[in-house]
C-alpha positions as CSV (number, residue, x, y, z in Angstrom):
1,M,-9.6,14.8,23.5
2,A,-7.5,13.1,20.7
3,S,-4.4,10.9,21.5
4,A,-1.1,12.0,19.8
5,A,-1.3,8.8,18.0
6,E,-4.5,10.2,16.4
7,N,-3.4,13.1,15.4
8,K,-0.4,11.7,13.5
9,D,-2.8,9.2,11.5
10,Q,-2.1,9.5,8.0
11,N,-4.7,9.9,4.9
12,H,-4.0,7.1,2.7
13,P,-3.7,8.1,-1.2
14,Q,-5.7,5.1,-2.2
15,A,-8.5,5.9,0.7
16,S,-11.6,6.9,-1.4
17,R,-11.7,4.3,-4.1
18,D,-10.4,1.7,-1.3
19,R,-13.6,2.9,0.7
20,E,-16.0,1.7,-2.4
21,I,-14.5,-1.4,-2.0
22,V,-14.9,-1.9,1.8
23,N,-18.7,-0.9,1.2
24,R,-19.1,-3.3,-1.3
25,L,-17.7,-6.1,1.0
26,L,-19.5,-5.1,3.5
27,E,-22.8,-6.3,1.7
28,G,-20.6,-9.0,0.1
29,T,-20.1,-12.6,0.8
30,P,-17.1,-14.9,0.4
31,D,-18.3,-17.1,-1.9
32,E,-17.2,-14.7,-4.8
33,P,-13.3,-14.9,-5.3
34,L,-13.1,-11.5,-5.9
35,N,-14.1,-10.4,-2.5
36,L,-12.0,-12.8,-1.2
37,A,-8.8,-11.3,-3.2
38,E,-10.1,-8.1,-2.4
39,L,-10.3,-8.2,1.5
40,A,-7.1,-9.9,1.3
41,R,-5.2,-7.4,-0.8
42,L,-6.5,-4.5,1.7
43,R,-5.8,-6.2,4.4
44,I,-2.2,-6.0,3.3
45,R,-2.2,-2.4,2.6
46,Y,-3.5,-1.3,5.6
47,C,-1.6,-3.6,8.0
48,G,0.6,-1.4,9.8
49,F,-0.7,1.6,7.9
50,P,-0.8,5.0,10.3
51,G,-4.3,6.1,9.7
52,A,-7.6,4.9,7.8
53,R,-8.7,3.7,10.8
54,D,-12.3,3.5,9.8
55,I,-11.2,1.2,6.5
56,Q,-9.1,-1.2,9.0
57,R,-12.6,-1.5,11.4
58,D,-14.6,-2.5,8.7
59,L,-11.9,-4.6,7.0
60,D,-12.0,-6.2,10.1
61,K,-15.5,-6.2,10.2
62,V,-15.9,-8.0,7.2
63,L,-13.8,-10.9,8.1
64,G,-15.7,-11.6,11.3
65,Q,-19.2,-11.2,9.0
66,W,-17.7,-13.8,7.0
67,Q,-16.7,-15.9,10.2
68,M,-13.2,-16.3,9.0
69,E,-9.6,-15.8,10.3
70,E,-7.1,-14.1,8.2
71,A,-4.9,-17.2,8.0
72,E,-7.8,-18.6,5.9
73,L,-8.4,-15.7,3.8
74,F,-4.9,-15.5,2.7
75,E,-5.1,-19.3,2.0
76,K,-8.2,-19.0,-0.1
77,T,-6.6,-16.4,-1.9
78,R,-3.1,-18.3,-2.4
79,Q,-5.1,-20.7,-4.0
80,I,-7.1,-18.3,-6.4
81,H,-3.8,-16.6,-7.5
82,A,-2.0,-20.0,-8.0
83,A,-4.8,-20.6,-10.2
84,G,-3.1,-17.9,-12.5
85,P,-3.4,-14.0,-12.8
86,F,-6.5,-12.9,-11.2
87,Y,-6.0,-8.9,-11.4
88,K,-5.8,-8.2,-15.4
89,V,-5.4,-4.8,-17.3
90,R,-5.2,-4.3,-20.8
91,S,-2.2,-1.8,-21.5
92,N,-0.8,-1.4,-25.0
93,K,-2.7,-4.4,-26.2
94,Q,-0.9,-7.1,-23.8
95,E,-2.4,-8.0,-20.4
96,Q,-0.8,-7.4,-17.2
97,E,-1.7,-8.1,-13.6
98,D,-3.0,-5.2,-11.5
99,W,-2.6,-4.7,-7.9
100,T,-3.3,-1.0,-7.2
């Protein structure tokens, strides 16, 4: 029988796109800066979100596979982002950071 909390779970509007990223992370390594940045970004996005429990579990699983604590992940990604813009898209011939 489902608990009251499970009945109130919400669907995240980015969940299907994020699921693809999480699946890549499950197969990836922390050696790639993009993987670190994506894991940190998704952990922030889903922190405290009332739903997407499968994504949250898999984000925890990736962190465990990489033998990393969240604080270490965030420290590494701060260094990545401090080096300059990381997520870029071209919009009207101008580069902008894309955090979606």
